C-alpha positions in Angstrom: -7.2 71.7 36.0 -4.7 70.0 33.7 -1.9 71.5 31.8 -4.0 71.6 28.6 -7.3 72.5 30.1 -9.1 75.9 29.6 -12.6 76.7 30.8 -15.1 79.5 30.7 -13.9 80.6 34.1 -10.4 81.1 32.7 -12.0 83.5 30.2 -13.3 85.5 33.2 -9.8 85.6 34.7 -8.1 86.4 31.4 -10.4 89.3 30.6 -10.1 90.8 34.1 -6.3 91.0 33.3 -6.6 92.1 29.7 -9.5 94.5 29.9 -9.9 95.4 33.6 -11.5 98.8 33.2 -13.3 98.3 29.9 -17.1 97.8 30.1 -18.1 94.1 29.7 -21.9 94.5 30.3 -24.5 97.2 30.0 -27.9 96.5 31.6 -30.5 98.4 29.6 -33.2 98.1 32.2 -31.4 100.0 34.9 -28.4 101.6 33.2 -25.7 99.6 35.0 -22.3 99.3 33.4 -20.1 96.5 34.7 -16.4 96.3 33.9 -14.5 93.0 33.2 -12.7 93.3 36.6 -16.1 93.8 38.3 -17.4 90.7 36.5 -14.6 88.6 38.0 -15.3 89.9 41.5 -19.0 89.1 41.3 -18.3 85.7 39.7 -15.8 84.8 42.5 -18.2 86.0 45.2 -21.1 83.9 43.9 -18.8 80.9 43.4 -17.7 81.1 47.0 -21.3 81.4 48.2 -22.3 78.4 46.1 -19.5 76.3 47.4 -20.4 77.3 51.0 -24.1 76.3 50.3 -23.1 72.8 49.2 -22.8 73.1 45.4 -20.1 70.7 44.2 -18.4 69.9 40.9 -21.0 68.2 38.7 -24.0 69.6 40.7 -26.7 71.1 38.5 -27.9 74.7 39.0 -31.3 75.7 37.5 -32.2 79.2 36.3 -35.6 80.5 35.4 -35.4 84.1 34.4 -35.2 86.8 31.8 -31.9 88.2 30.6 -29.9 90.1 33.3 -26.4 90.5 34.4 -26.9 88.2 37.4 -28.0 85.4 35.0 -24.6 85.8 33.2 -22.8 85.7 36.6 -24.4 82.4 37.4 -22.8 80.9 34.3 -19.4 82.3 35.4 -19.8 81.1 39.0 -20.9 77.6 37.8 -17.9 77.4 35.6 -15.6 78.3 38.5 -17.0 75.5 40.7 -17.5 72.9 38.0 -21.3 72.9 38.2 -23.6 72.5 35.3 -26.2 75.2 34.5 -29.7 74.2 33.4 -31.3 77.3 31.8 -35.0 76.9 31.6 -37.2 78.4 28.9 -39.6 80.6 30.8 -42.1 80.4 28.0 -42.8 76.8 28.8 -45.8 75.6 30.8 -45.5 74.7 34.5 -45.5 71.0 33.8 -42.9 71.4 31.1 -40.6 73.4 33.4 -41.1 70.7 36.1 -40.2 68.0 33.7 -37.0 69.7 32.6 -35.9 70.5 36.1 -36.6 67.0 37.4 -34.8 65.5 34.4 -31.6 67.2 35.5 -32.1 67.2 39.3 -30.6 70.6 40.2 -29.6 71.2 43.8 -30.6 74.9 43.7 -32.7 77.2 41.5 -32.3 80.8 40.7 -35.7 82.4 40.0 -36.6 85.7 38.5 -39.3 87.3 40.8 -41.5 87.5 37.8 -41.7 83.7 37.8 -41.9 83.0 41.5 -45.6 82.2 41.5 -45.1 79.8 38.6 -42.3 78.0 40.5 -44.2 77.9 43.8 -47.0 76.1 42.0 -44.7 73.2 41.2 -42.3 73.5 44.1 -43.7 70.3 45.8 -42.8 68.3 42.7 -39.1 69.5 42.6 -37.6 67.2 45.1 -33.9 67.6 44.2 -33.9 71.4 44.9 -32.6 72.3 48.4 -32.7 76.1 48.1 -34.3 78.7 45.9 -32.6 82.0 45.2 -33.8 85.3 43.7 -32.1 86.1 40.4 -32.5 89.8 41.0 -30.9 91.3 44.1 -33.3 92.7 46.7 -36.5 91.4 45.1 -38.8 88.5 45.5 -39.4 86.2 48.5 -36.8 83.5 47.8 -33.3 83.8 49.3 -31.7 87.1 48.3 -29.1 87.0 45.5 -26.7 89.3 47.3 -26.9 87.2 50.5 -25.9 84.2 48.5 -22.6 85.6 47.4 -19.7 85.5 49.9 -17.4 88.4 49.2 -15.0 87.6 51.9 -14.5 83.9 51.4 -11.2 82.5 50.0 -12.0 80.3 47.1 -10.6 76.8 46.9 -11.9 75.7 43.5 -12.1 72.1 42.3 -10.2 70.9 39.3 -12.4 71.5 36.2 -11.4 70.2 32.7 -12.2 71.5 29.3 -14.3 68.5 28.5 -16.4 68.7 31.7 -20.1 69.4 31.3 -21.0 73.1 31.7 -24.6 73.6 30.3 -27.7 71.4 29.7 -30.1 72.9 27.2 -33.3 71.0 26.6 -34.1 70.5 22.9 -37.6 70.3 21.4 -39.7 67.3 22.4 -38.9 64.7 19.8 -41.4 61.8 20.3 -43.1 63.9 23.0 -40.1 64.1 25.4 -37.5 66.9 25.7 -33.9 65.8 25.7 -31.2 67.7 27.6 -28.2 68.4 25.4 -25.0 68.4 27.5 -22.4 71.0 26.4 -18.9 71.2 27.7 -16.5 74.1 28.3 -14.7 73.0 25.2 -17.9 73.3 23.2 -18.6 76.8 24.4 -15.1 78.1 23.9 -14.7 76.5 20.4 -18.0 78.0 19.4 -16.7 81.4 20.6 -13.5 81.1 18.6 -15.6 80.1 15.5 -18.0 83.0 15.9 -15.1 85.4 16.3 -13.3 84.1 13.2 -16.3 83.6 11.0 -17.9 87.0 11.7 -14.7 89.0 12.3 -15.7 90.0 15.8 -13.2 91.7 18.2 -13.0 93.6 21.5 -14.1 96.7 19.6 -17.6 95.2 18.8 -20.8 95.8 20.7 -23.3 93.0 20.9 -27.0 93.5 21.4 -28.0 90.6 23.6 -31.7 90.4 22.6 -32.2 86.6 22.4 -32.9 84.9 25.8 -30.0 83.4 27.7 -31.7 80.0 27.8 -31.5 79.8 24.0 -28.4 78.5 22.4 -28.2 81.6 20.1 -28.6 84.1 22.9 -26.2 82.2 25.3 -23.5 81.6 22.8 -23.5 85.1 21.4 -23.3 86.6 24.9 -20.5 84.2 25.9 -18.6 84.7 22.6 -18.9 88.5 22.9 -17.5 88.3 26.4 -14.8 85.9 25.3 -13.8 88.4 22.6 -13.6 91.3 25.1 -16.6 93.0 23.5 -19.4 94.8 25.2 -22.7 93.0 25.8 -25.6 95.4 25.7 -28.4 93.4 27.4 -32.1 93.6 26.9 -34.3 91.9 29.5 -36.8 91.1 26.8 -36.8 92.1 23.1 -38.6 95.3 22.2 -38.0 96.8 18.8 -38.1 100.4 19.7 -35.7 99.9 22.6 -33.5 97.9 20.3 -33.3 100.7 17.8 -32.5 103.2 20.5 -29.8 101.0 22.0 -28.2 100.4 18.5 -28.0 104.1 18.0 -26.9 105.1 21.5 -24.4 102.3 22.1 -23.1 101.9 18.6 -24.2 98.3 18.5 -22.4 96.4 15.7 -23.8 92.8 15.9 -26.7 90.7 16.9 -28.3 87.4 16.1 -31.6 87.4 14.3 -34.7 85.2 13.9 -37.7 86.5 11.9 -39.4 88.8 12.6 -36.8 90.5 14.8 -34.8 92.3 12.1 -37.9 93.3 10.2 -39.5 95.0 13.3 -36.2 96.7 14.1 -36.0 98.2 10.5 -39.6 99.4 10.8 -38.9 101.1 14.1 -35.8 102.7 12.6 -37.9 104.1 9.7 -40.4 105.5 12.2 -37.8 107.1 14.4 -35.1 108.1 11.9 -32.4 107.0 14.3 -29.0 106.1 12.8 -28.3 102.3 13.0 -25.4 102.3 10.5 -23.1 100.9 13.2 -24.9 97.5 12.8 -22.3 96.0 10.6 -23.1 92.3 11.2 -26.4 90.4 11.6 -26.5 86.6 11.5 -29.3 84.1 11.6 -32.5 83.4 9.6 -34.7 85.8 7.8 -36.5 86.6 4.5 -34.5 87.8 1.4 -36.6 91.0 1.4 -35.7 91.9 5.0 -32.0 90.9 4.5 -31.7 93.1 1.4 -33.4 96.0 3.2 -31.0 95.8 6.1 -27.9 95.6 3.9 -29.1 98.5 1.7 -29.8 100.7 4.8 -26.6 100.0 6.8 -24.1 98.7 4.3 -23.7 95.8 6.7 -23.5 92.1 6.0 -26.1 89.5 6.8 -24.7 86.0 7.4 -26.7 82.9 6.8 -25.9 79.8 8.8 -26.9 76.3 9.8 -26.6 74.8 13.3 -28.4 73.4 16.3 -27.9 73.1 20.0 -26.1 69.8 19.6 -23.5 71.5 17.3 -22.9 74.4 19.7 -25.0 76.6 17.5 -22.9 76.6 14.3 -22.0 74.1 11.6 -22.0 76.2 8.4 -21.9 79.9 7.7 -21.4 82.5 4.9 -22.5 86.0 3.7 -26.1 85.8 2.4 -25.0 87.4 -0.9 -22.4 84.7 -1.6 -25.2 82.2 -2.4 -28.7 83.5 -1.5 -30.9 80.8 0.0 -28.0 78.5 1.1 -26.7 78.0 4.6 -23.1 78.8 3.6 -20.1 76.5 3.9 -18.7 74.4 6.8 -16.9 76.3 9.5 -13.2 75.7 9.8 -13.4 73.5 12.9 -16.0 71.1 11.7 -16.3 68.3 9.2 -19.9 68.5 7.7 -21.2 65.8 5.5 -24.4 64.7 3.8 -25.0 61.0 4.3 -27.3 58.3 2.9 -29.1 55.7 5.1 -25.9 53.7 5.3 -23.8 56.7 6.5 -22.0 57.0 3.2 -21.4 60.4 1.7 -23.7 61.3 -1.2 -22.6 63.1 -4.3 -23.0 66.9 -4.6 -26.6 67.7 -5.6 -28.0 64.7 -3.8 -30.1 65.0 -0.6 -29.2 63.2 2.6 -28.9 63.6 6.3 -26.6 66.4 7.5 -23.9 65.1 9.9 -21.0 66.6 11.7 -17.7 65.8 13.4 -15.5 68.2 15.4 -14.9 69.9 18.8 -18.3 71.7 18.7 -20.3 68.4 18.8 -22.1 68.2 22.2 -21.3 65.5 24.8 -24.6 63.7 24.5 -28.2 63.6 25.7 -28.5 63.8 29.5 -29.3 60.3 30.9 -30.3 59.0 27.5 -27.6 56.6 26.4 -29.6 55.0 23.6 -30.5 58.3 22.1 -26.9 59.5 22.3 -25.6 56.2 20.7 -28.1 56.5 17.9 -27.1 60.2 17.2 -23.4 59.3 17.3 -23.5 56.1 15.3 -20.5 55.5 13.0 -18.6 58.4 14.6 -20.9 61.1 13.2 -23.3 63.3 14.9 -26.6 62.8 13.0 -28.6 66.0 13.1 -31.9 64.6 11.8 -31.9 67.4 9.2 -31.8 66.9 5.5 -29.6 68.9 3.1 -27.4 68.8 0.0 -24.1 70.3 -1.1 -23.9 72.0 -4.4 -20.8 71.8 -6.6 -19.2 74.9 -4.9 -19.6 73.4 -1.4 -22.6 75.5 -0.2 -25.1 73.6 2.0 -28.8 73.8 1.2 -31.1 72.9 4.0 -34.0 70.6 2.9 -36.1 70.1 6.0 -36.2 67.3 8.7 -36.2 63.6 8.3 -39.7 62.2 8.4 -39.3 60.7 11.9 -37.8 64.0 13.2 -40.0 66.6 11.5 -39.5 69.9 13.1 -41.4 73.2 13.0 -39.5 76.5 13.6 -41.8 79.4 14.4 -39.7 82.5 15.0 -36.6 80.5 15.8 -38.1 78.2 18.4 -38.2 74.4 17.8 -41.5 72.5 18.0 -41.9 68.9 17.2 -45.3 68.0 15.8 -45.5 64.8 17.9 -45.6 66.9 21.1 -48.4 69.1 19.9 -50.4 66.2 18.5 -50.1 64.4 21.8 -51.8 67.4 23.6 -54.5 67.9 20.9 -55.5 64.2 21.4 -56.1 64.9 25.0 -59.1 67.1 24.0 -62.3 65.0 24.4 -63.7 66.2 21.1 -60.7 65.1 18.9 -60.6 61.7 17.2 -57.5 62.2 15.0 -55.0 65.0 14.2 -51.9 65.8 12.3 -49.6 68.8 12.9 -47.1 70.3 10.5 -45.4 73.5 9.5 -46.8 75.9 7.0 -45.4 79.1 5.4 -46.3 82.1 7.6 -46.0 85.8 6.7 -44.8 86.8 10.1 -42.9 83.9 11.6 -41.6 82.3 8.4 -43.1 79.0 9.6 -46.4 78.6 11.4 -48.0 75.6 13.2 -51.1 74.1 11.6 -53.3 71.3 13.0 -55.8 69.4 10.9 -58.3 67.4 13.0 -61.1 65.0 12.8 -63.8 65.4 15.5 -65.4 62.6 17.3 -69.1 61.8 16.3 -71.6 64.4 17.6 -68.9 66.7 18.9 -68.4 70.4 18.0 -65.3 72.5 18.6 -64.2 76.0 17.5 -60.6 76.4 16.2 -59.9 79.1 18.8 -61.0 76.9 21.7 -58.7 74.2 20.5 -55.8 76.6 20.2 -56.3 77.9 23.7 -56.7 74.3 25.0 -53.2 73.5 23.7 -51.7 76.8 24.9 -52.9 76.1 28.4 -51.0 72.8 28.6 -47.7 73.4 26.9 -45.7 76.5 26.0 -47.9 79.0 24.1 -45.4 79.3 21.3 -46.2 75.6 20.6 -49.9 76.1 20.1 -51.2 76.0 16.5 -51.8 79.3 14.8 -54.1 77.6 12.3 -56.6 74.8 12.7 -58.7 73.0 10.0 -61.4 70.4 10.7 -62.0 67.7 8.2 -64.0 64.4 7.8 -61.1 62.5 6.4 -57.3 62.4 6.5 -55.1 60.5 4.0 -53.9 57.1 5.3 -50.7 55.2 4.5 -50.8 51.5 3.6 -49.8 50.7 7.2 -52.9 52.5 8.5 -51.2 55.7 9.8 -51.9 59.3 8.7 -49.9 60.1 5.5 -48.1 63.2 6.6 -46.8 64.1 3.1 -50.2 63.9 1.5 -51.8 65.8 4.4 -49.3 68.6 4.0 -50.0 68.7 0.3 -53.8 68.9 0.9 -53.9 71.3 3.8 -50.6 73.2 3.6 -49.6 76.3 1.7 -49.1 79.8 3.0 -51.6 80.8 5.6 -53.3 84.2 5.8 -55.5 84.0 8.9 
């Protein structure tokens, strides 16, 4: 470690000194409370065990599991030894999980017992993995988590720099292939400082960790809260009633929201009458109606924002009430611009591609040099998103560029090309187009419009289940229309804009 380096493991060490006896983590499932000094002990023990098992600096460590304290410790231990964590979305299909793991070639894999059977189905295809560990101590048939840790070993840690890789998060499958975004320690820590500054978070806060730790929002909020010295109240999986009880009991002050999370929390609060006035800060994406209801009930502030995995979760932010409908203004440690096709800044009010520079820009796509070079051309990170600045410097999101169209049901990212590829595998489908439509529950839903092959019949529900059996079920269409004709461009392809105009609009069933 150099004179000017600082890593996530240094945060673990710092907090064990600054807040040794304060609670760092509360595990809602079993009631455990873990102090900051206990976090360091467990991180050091697991780090020693990983080194003893052959994990080296730069080795990848896979994780397939729901939120738990041990998951967080894996991040800390990986930071200590200079390994790179590959958190896997457990909602993906078996073949998607196999692809993401093989893409990064981890040497070991921590598995929640709930997903053992799934992993065993693809185990023969995971050639890089030498050993499988249980993520929950004393459970499952893989190597026991506690036996992995070495509490007595003296740790001789490798030199780890701020700019070394720390996490690979796979983004949605643009052009049908997921891409692993490599994030550094610098990315994680700069994001933490930005979140603390922008949302006024301190060691006195209590964060409800309800988003999954494989998701950039869940991971960064948990890491930032830990970095601030705040308490993480962890939910294994989101449940609105449990969330309301935890907010009331633990005086939760902050969480990250994707629709319909906040709406369901408010409904359960109304049913139970529990006091959630401690919830002073909510950030994310939701409907104006839900935001206003939350602010009126609690007196808290809802923050709108824009970001992506590649920008370490955050690029712009601001109180919703400052400019309703906007994504706020650029964060202090980022230059955000709206560019034309020649990478020149456009005037305020004009739409172009959102681009960013700064210490929160990721290191690049794992093993995809051409994709990285294209994203980083002319010394900007090109997000693939469209937007415009108004005269007061607020950013207004305007969708995805045509070649990178993205659907976001409930905060997840789904590329139409990936869903279209699966639909075309069905023997009854001749042509299809997939796009996002307004949805009353998820804000944006997935719709497929299909042409059947001659003499073939197919029910919408059967096609939906067909897709859900091959890729993650959150990627399957919620709505399917069959038609005899789709609009065609002069080049012979399906005209996406016209198809959306013909078949889009808010869906009701």
